[in-house]
mmCIF file of the C-alpha atoms, coordinates in Angstrom:
data_MODEL
# 
_entry.id   MODEL 
# 
loop_
_atom_site.group_PDB 
_atom_site.id 
_atom_site.type_symbol 
_atom_site.label_atom_id 
_atom_site.label_alt_id 
_atom_site.label_comp_id 
_atom_site.label_asym_id 
_atom_site.label_entity_id 
_atom_site.label_seq_id 
_atom_site.pdbx_PDB_ins_code 
_atom_site.Cartn_x 
_atom_site.Cartn_y 
_atom_site.Cartn_z 
_atom_site.occupancy 
_atom_site.B_iso_or_equiv 
_atom_site.pdbx_formal_charge 
_atom_site.auth_seq_id 
_atom_site.auth_comp_id 
_atom_site.auth_asym_id 
_atom_site.auth_atom_id 
_atom_site.pdbx_PDB_model_num 
ATOM 1   C CA . THR A 1 1   ? 0.000   0.000  0.000  1.00 0.00 ? 1   THR A CA 1 
ATOM 2   C CA . LEU A 1 2   ? 0.991   3.631  -0.356 1.00 0.00 ? 2   LEU A CA 1 
ATOM 3   C CA . MET A 1 3   ? 1.368   4.003  3.400  1.00 0.00 ? 3   MET A CA 1 
ATOM 4   C CA . MET A 1 4   ? 3.944   1.229  3.530  1.00 0.00 ? 4   MET A CA 1 
ATOM 5   C CA . GLU A 1 5   ? 5.953   2.942  0.772  1.00 0.00 ? 5   GLU A CA 1 
ATOM 6   C CA . LEU A 1 6   ? 6.640   6.028  2.892  1.00 0.00 ? 6   LEU A CA 1 
ATOM 7   C CA . PRO A 1 7   ? 10.300  7.012  2.649  1.00 0.00 ? 7   PRO A CA 1 
ATOM 8   C CA . GLU A 1 8   ? 10.675  7.691  6.379  1.00 0.00 ? 8   GLU A CA 1 
ATOM 9   C CA . GLU A 1 9   ? 11.597  4.328  7.911  1.00 0.00 ? 9   GLU A CA 1 
ATOM 10  C CA . SER A 1 10  ? 10.607  5.333  11.453 1.00 0.00 ? 10  SER A CA 1 
ATOM 11  C CA . VAL A 1 11  ? 7.115   6.303  10.252 1.00 0.00 ? 11  VAL A CA 1 
ATOM 12  C CA . GLN A 1 12  ? 6.821   3.171  8.149  1.00 0.00 ? 12  GLN A CA 1 
ATOM 13  C CA . ALA A 1 13  ? 7.801   1.012  11.128 1.00 0.00 ? 13  ALA A CA 1 
ATOM 14  C CA . ARG A 1 14  ? 5.128   2.600  13.342 1.00 0.00 ? 14  ARG A CA 1 
ATOM 15  C CA . LEU A 1 15  ? 2.420   1.967  10.757 1.00 0.00 ? 15  LEU A CA 1 
ATOM 16  C CA . THR A 1 16  ? 3.176   -1.655 9.870  1.00 0.00 ? 16  THR A CA 1 
ATOM 17  C CA . GLN A 1 17  ? 0.434   -2.807 12.269 1.00 0.00 ? 17  GLN A CA 1 
ATOM 18  C CA . VAL A 1 18  ? -2.340  -0.929 10.402 1.00 0.00 ? 18  VAL A CA 1 
ATOM 19  C CA . SER A 1 19  ? -4.972  -3.447 9.367  1.00 0.00 ? 19  SER A CA 1 
ATOM 20  C CA . ALA A 1 20  ? -8.260  -1.486 9.399  1.00 0.00 ? 20  ALA A CA 1 
ATOM 21  C CA . LEU A 1 21  ? -9.956  1.899  9.430  1.00 0.00 ? 21  LEU A CA 1 
ATOM 22  C CA . SER A 1 22  ? -12.397 3.043  12.080 1.00 0.00 ? 22  SER A CA 1 
ATOM 23  C CA . ASP A 1 23  ? -15.844 4.366  11.352 1.00 0.00 ? 23  ASP A CA 1 
ATOM 24  C CA . ALA A 1 24  ? -15.855 8.111  10.812 1.00 0.00 ? 24  ALA A CA 1 
ATOM 25  C CA . GLN A 1 25  ? -16.596 10.341 13.787 1.00 0.00 ? 25  GLN A CA 1 
ATOM 26  C CA . PHE A 1 26  ? -18.307 13.643 13.031 1.00 0.00 ? 26  PHE A CA 1 
ATOM 27  C CA . ALA A 1 27  ? -17.631 16.378 15.597 1.00 0.00 ? 27  ALA A CA 1 
ATOM 28  C CA . ALA A 1 28  ? -19.470 19.660 15.935 1.00 0.00 ? 28  ALA A CA 1 
ATOM 29  C CA . PHE A 1 29  ? -18.216 22.165 18.487 1.00 0.00 ? 29  PHE A CA 1 
ATOM 30  C CA . PRO A 1 30  ? -20.928 24.721 19.265 1.00 0.00 ? 30  PRO A CA 1 
ATOM 31  C CA . GLY A 1 31  ? -18.864 27.884 19.373 1.00 0.00 ? 31  GLY A CA 1 
ATOM 32  C CA . ASP A 1 32  ? -19.379 30.511 22.051 1.00 0.00 ? 32  ASP A CA 1 
ATOM 33  C CA . SER A 1 33  ? -22.533 29.149 23.691 1.00 0.00 ? 33  SER A CA 1 
ATOM 34  C CA . MET A 1 34  ? -20.666 27.780 26.718 1.00 0.00 ? 34  MET A CA 1 
ATOM 35  C CA . PRO A 1 35  ? -16.885 28.293 26.954 1.00 0.00 ? 35  PRO A CA 1 
ATOM 36  C CA . ASP A 1 36  ? -16.107 24.709 27.999 1.00 0.00 ? 36  ASP A CA 1 
ATOM 37  C CA . ASP A 1 37  ? -18.442 23.170 25.393 1.00 0.00 ? 37  ASP A CA 1 
ATOM 38  C CA . ALA A 1 38  ? -16.502 24.688 22.504 1.00 0.00 ? 38  ALA A CA 1 
ATOM 39  C CA . ARG A 1 39  ? -13.217 22.904 23.271 1.00 0.00 ? 39  ARG A CA 1 
ATOM 40  C CA . TYR A 1 40  ? -11.803 19.460 24.005 1.00 0.00 ? 40  TYR A CA 1 
ATOM 41  C CA . ILE A 1 41  ? -9.292  19.080 26.842 1.00 0.00 ? 41  ILE A CA 1 
ATOM 42  C CA . ARG A 1 42  ? -5.766  17.766 26.341 1.00 0.00 ? 42  ARG A CA 1 
ATOM 43  C CA . HIS A 1 43  ? -5.714  14.015 25.797 1.00 0.00 ? 43  HIS A CA 1 
ATOM 44  C CA . VAL A 1 44  ? -4.144  11.126 23.893 1.00 0.00 ? 44  VAL A CA 1 
ATOM 45  C CA . ASP A 1 45  ? -6.253  8.954  21.581 1.00 0.00 ? 45  ASP A CA 1 
ATOM 46  C CA . ASN A 1 46  ? -4.498  5.715  22.596 1.00 0.00 ? 46  ASN A CA 1 
ATOM 47  C CA . GLU A 1 47  ? -2.726  6.513  25.845 1.00 0.00 ? 47  GLU A CA 1 
ATOM 48  C CA . ASP A 1 48  ? -1.763  3.025  26.970 1.00 0.00 ? 48  ASP A CA 1 
ATOM 49  C CA . GLY A 1 49  ? -1.581  1.474  23.501 1.00 0.00 ? 49  GLY A CA 1 
ATOM 50  C CA . SER A 1 50  ? -4.444  -0.927 24.133 1.00 0.00 ? 50  SER A CA 1 
ATOM 51  C CA . ASN A 1 51  ? -7.325  0.418  22.000 1.00 0.00 ? 51  ASN A CA 1 
ATOM 52  C CA . GLY A 1 52  ? -5.680  -0.254 18.628 1.00 0.00 ? 52  GLY A CA 1 
ATOM 53  C CA . ARG A 1 53  ? -5.673  3.339  17.353 1.00 0.00 ? 53  ARG A CA 1 
ATOM 54  C CA . LEU A 1 54  ? -2.406  4.005  15.517 1.00 0.00 ? 54  LEU A CA 1 
ATOM 55  C CA . LEU A 1 55  ? -2.908  7.121  13.380 1.00 0.00 ? 55  LEU A CA 1 
ATOM 56  C CA . THR A 1 56  ? -5.474  9.885  13.876 1.00 0.00 ? 56  THR A CA 1 
ATOM 57  C CA . CYS A 1 57  ? -6.687  11.709 10.743 1.00 0.00 ? 57  CYS A CA 1 
ATOM 58  C CA . THR A 1 58  ? -8.959  14.735 11.122 1.00 0.00 ? 58  THR A CA 1 
ATOM 59  C CA . PHE A 1 59  ? -10.460 16.516 8.127  1.00 0.00 ? 59  PHE A CA 1 
ATOM 60  C CA . TYR A 1 60  ? -11.873 20.014 8.623  1.00 0.00 ? 60  TYR A CA 1 
ATOM 61  C CA . LEU A 1 61  ? -15.133 21.302 7.117  1.00 0.00 ? 61  LEU A CA 1 
ATOM 62  C CA . ASN A 1 62  ? -15.039 24.983 8.111  1.00 0.00 ? 62  ASN A CA 1 
ATOM 63  C CA . ASP A 1 63  ? -15.451 27.474 5.278  1.00 0.00 ? 63  ASP A CA 1 
ATOM 64  C CA . ALA A 1 64  ? -14.115 31.029 5.701  1.00 0.00 ? 64  ALA A CA 1 
ATOM 65  C CA . TRP A 1 65  ? -12.377 30.185 8.994  1.00 0.00 ? 65  TRP A CA 1 
ATOM 66  C CA . ASN A 1 66  ? -10.337 32.994 10.553 1.00 0.00 ? 66  ASN A CA 1 
ATOM 67  C CA . THR A 1 67  ? -8.151  31.629 13.342 1.00 0.00 ? 67  THR A CA 1 
ATOM 68  C CA . GLU A 1 68  ? -7.598  34.977 15.046 1.00 0.00 ? 68  GLU A CA 1 
ATOM 69  C CA . GLU A 1 69  ? -11.338 35.605 15.169 1.00 0.00 ? 69  GLU A CA 1 
ATOM 70  C CA . HIS A 1 70  ? -12.683 32.063 15.543 1.00 0.00 ? 70  HIS A CA 1 
ATOM 71  C CA . GLY A 1 71  ? -9.953  30.143 17.438 1.00 0.00 ? 71  GLY A CA 1 
ATOM 72  C CA . GLY A 1 72  ? -10.660 26.389 17.437 1.00 0.00 ? 72  GLY A CA 1 
ATOM 73  C CA . GLU A 1 73  ? -7.165  25.166 16.516 1.00 0.00 ? 73  GLU A CA 1 
ATOM 74  C CA . ILE A 1 74  ? -6.012  21.689 17.339 1.00 0.00 ? 74  ILE A CA 1 
ATOM 75  C CA . ARG A 1 75  ? -2.911  22.100 19.483 1.00 0.00 ? 75  ARG A CA 1 
ATOM 76  C CA . LEU A 1 76  ? -0.385  19.284 19.238 1.00 0.00 ? 76  LEU A CA 1 
ATOM 77  C CA . PHE A 1 77  ? 2.079   18.838 22.110 1.00 0.00 ? 77  PHE A CA 1 
ATOM 78  C CA . GLU A 1 78  ? 5.415   17.133 22.532 1.00 0.00 ? 78  GLU A CA 1 
ATOM 79  C CA . PRO A 1 79  ? 5.283   13.968 24.689 1.00 0.00 ? 79  PRO A CA 1 
ATOM 80  C CA . ASP A 1 80  ? 6.051   16.069 27.802 1.00 0.00 ? 80  ASP A CA 1 
ATOM 81  C CA . GLN A 1 81  ? 2.480   17.472 27.397 1.00 0.00 ? 81  GLN A CA 1 
ATOM 82  C CA . ARG A 1 82  ? 3.745   21.030 27.975 1.00 0.00 ? 82  ARG A CA 1 
ATOM 83  C CA . THR A 1 83  ? 5.767   21.985 24.921 1.00 0.00 ? 83  THR A CA 1 
ATOM 84  C CA . VAL A 1 84  ? 3.612   23.015 21.972 1.00 0.00 ? 84  VAL A CA 1 
ATOM 85  C CA . LYS A 1 85  ? 4.554   21.216 18.760 1.00 0.00 ? 85  LYS A CA 1 
ATOM 86  C CA . ALA A 1 86  ? 2.035   23.000 16.492 1.00 0.00 ? 86  ALA A CA 1 
ATOM 87  C CA . ASP A 1 87  ? -1.293  24.782 16.320 1.00 0.00 ? 87  ASP A CA 1 
ATOM 88  C CA . VAL A 1 88  ? -3.320  23.691 13.296 1.00 0.00 ? 88  VAL A CA 1 
ATOM 89  C CA . ALA A 1 89  ? -6.200  25.893 12.147 1.00 0.00 ? 89  ALA A CA 1 
ATOM 90  C CA . PRO A 1 90  ? -9.382  23.959 11.257 1.00 0.00 ? 90  PRO A CA 1 
ATOM 91  C CA . VAL A 1 91  ? -9.788  25.446 7.782  1.00 0.00 ? 91  VAL A CA 1 
ATOM 92  C CA . LEU A 1 92  ? -11.872 23.869 5.021  1.00 0.00 ? 92  LEU A CA 1 
ATOM 93  C CA . ASN A 1 93  ? -10.218 20.899 3.257  1.00 0.00 ? 93  ASN A CA 1 
ATOM 94  C CA . ARG A 1 94  ? -7.285  20.647 5.692  1.00 0.00 ? 94  ARG A CA 1 
ATOM 95  C CA . LEU A 1 95  ? -6.238  17.198 6.880  1.00 0.00 ? 95  LEU A CA 1 
ATOM 96  C CA . CYS A 1 96  ? -4.301  16.879 10.144 1.00 0.00 ? 96  CYS A CA 1 
ATOM 97  C CA . ALA A 1 97  ? -2.700  13.460 10.724 1.00 0.00 ? 97  ALA A CA 1 
ATOM 98  C CA . PHE A 1 98  ? -0.692  12.410 13.775 1.00 0.00 ? 98  PHE A CA 1 
ATOM 99  C CA . PHE A 1 99  ? 0.188   9.314  15.757 1.00 0.00 ? 99  PHE A CA 1 
ATOM 100 C CA . SER A 1 100 ? -2.533  8.300  18.212 1.00 0.00 ? 100 SER A CA 1 
ATOM 101 C CA . ASP A 1 101 ? -0.178  7.256  21.024 1.00 0.00 ? 101 ASP A CA 1 
ATOM 102 C CA . SER A 1 102 ? 1.335   9.313  23.851 1.00 0.00 ? 102 SER A CA 1 
ATOM 103 C CA . SER A 1 103 ? 3.910   10.828 21.482 1.00 0.00 ? 103 SER A CA 1 
ATOM 104 C CA . VAL A 1 104 ? 1.259   13.384 20.400 1.00 0.00 ? 104 VAL A CA 1 
ATOM 105 C CA . PRO A 1 105 ? -0.963  14.681 23.189 1.00 0.00 ? 105 PRO A CA 1 
ATOM 106 C CA . HIS A 1 106 ? -3.429  17.190 21.758 1.00 0.00 ? 106 HIS A CA 1 
ATOM 107 C CA . GLU A 1 107 ? -6.377  19.418 22.536 1.00 0.00 ? 107 GLU A CA 1 
ATOM 108 C CA . VAL A 1 108 ? -8.964  21.421 20.643 1.00 0.00 ? 108 VAL A CA 1 
ATOM 109 C CA . ARG A 1 109 ? -8.726  25.059 21.646 1.00 0.00 ? 109 ARG A CA 1 
ATOM 110 C CA . ARG A 1 110 ? -11.842 27.077 22.339 1.00 0.00 ? 110 ARG A CA 1 
ATOM 111 C CA . ALA A 1 111 ? -13.855 27.856 19.222 1.00 0.00 ? 111 ALA A CA 1 
ATOM 112 C CA . ARG A 1 112 ? -15.805 31.097 19.013 1.00 0.00 ? 112 ARG A CA 1 
ATOM 113 C CA . ARG A 1 113 ? -17.808 29.874 16.042 1.00 0.00 ? 113 ARG A CA 1 
ATOM 114 C CA . GLU A 1 114 ? -19.387 26.512 15.271 1.00 0.00 ? 114 GLU A CA 1 
ATOM 115 C CA . ARG A 1 115 ? -16.618 24.139 14.165 1.00 0.00 ? 115 ARG A CA 1 
ATOM 116 C CA . HIS A 1 116 ? -16.930 20.835 12.246 1.00 0.00 ? 116 HIS A CA 1 
ATOM 117 C CA . ALA A 1 117 ? -14.545 17.971 11.609 1.00 0.00 ? 117 ALA A CA 1 
ATOM 118 C CA . ILE A 1 118 ? -14.536 14.326 10.578 1.00 0.00 ? 118 ILE A CA 1 
ATOM 119 C CA . THR A 1 119 ? -12.019 11.995 12.223 1.00 0.00 ? 119 THR A CA 1 
ATOM 120 C CA . ILE A 1 120 ? -10.997 8.457  11.377 1.00 0.00 ? 120 ILE A CA 1 
ATOM 121 C CA . TRP A 1 121 ? -8.319  6.269  12.906 1.00 0.00 ? 121 TRP A CA 1 
ATOM 122 C CA . TYR A 1 122 ? -6.042  3.785  11.221 1.00 0.00 ? 122 TYR A CA 1 
ATOM 123 C CA . LEU A 1 123 ? -6.225  0.762  13.498 1.00 0.00 ? 123 LEU A CA 1 
ATOM 124 C CA . ASN A 1 124 ? -4.590  -2.439 14.547 1.00 0.00 ? 124 ASN A CA 1 
ATOM 125 C CA . GLN A 1 125 ? -7.876  -4.325 14.186 1.00 0.00 ? 125 GLN A CA 1 
ATOM 126 C CA . GLU A 1 126 ? -6.927  -7.220 16.469 1.00 0.00 ? 126 GLU A CA 1 
ATOM 127 C CA . LEU A 1 127 ? -6.062  -4.885 19.365 1.00 0.00 ? 127 LEU A CA 1 
ATOM 128 C CA . HIS A 1 128 ? -9.115  -2.744 18.669 1.00 0.00 ? 128 HIS A CA 1 
ATOM 129 C CA . LEU A 1 129 ? -11.520 -5.708 18.782 1.00 0.00 ? 129 LEU A CA 1 
ATOM 130 C CA . GLU A 1 130 ? -9.838  -7.134 21.884 1.00 0.00 ? 130 GLU A CA 1 
ATOM 131 C CA . TYR A 1 131 ? -10.137 -3.759 23.630 1.00 0.00 ? 131 TYR A CA 1 
ATOM 132 C CA . HIS A 1 132 ? -13.870 -3.537 22.891 1.00 0.00 ? 132 HIS A CA 1 
ATOM 133 C CA . ARG A 1 133 ? -14.489 -7.163 23.909 1.00 0.00 ? 133 ARG A CA 1 
ATOM 134 C CA . ALA A 1 134 ? -12.843 -6.472 27.268 1.00 0.00 ? 134 ALA A CA 1 
ATOM 135 C CA . GLU A 1 135 ? -14.834 -3.246 27.599 1.00 0.00 ? 135 GLU A CA 1 
ATOM 136 C CA . ASP A 1 136 ? -18.092 -5.112 26.879 1.00 0.00 ? 136 ASP A CA 1 
ATOM 137 C CA . GLU A 1 137 ? -17.184 -7.702 29.521 1.00 0.00 ? 137 GLU A CA 1 
ATOM 138 C CA . GLY A 1 138 ? -16.536 -4.954 32.069 1.00 0.00 ? 138 GLY A CA 1 
ATOM 139 C CA . GLN A 1 139 ? -12.775 -5.410 32.342 1.00 0.00 ? 139 GLN A CA 1 
# 
């Protein structure tokens, strides 16, 4: 596959376990209505490595987005969770992809306008199914 032909060996090595895609998740942040509703606190998509998420891919659907006026960036952190790696504005047709493990903690900064995105994860399907089986069994 194209992903396995990436020239960066360290990236290629981290993605060799990809065997499936998740369902798409549609997110709508309401904007200014309530300050804490228009953001998503700092987190990691696969903190302990058990849920099978390997690569997070978020596609933005926000036409005429002005970051200074509207905010709503995804902020990517270094693994120390303090040092900012990048702020990515959620502008129309932008794709932001990053590893789902603890190497890329991230948060969605407060949006002052309604903000939309679609996210999918490249998965290790075996780990993902095992994680959900354990969750269903209450473990």
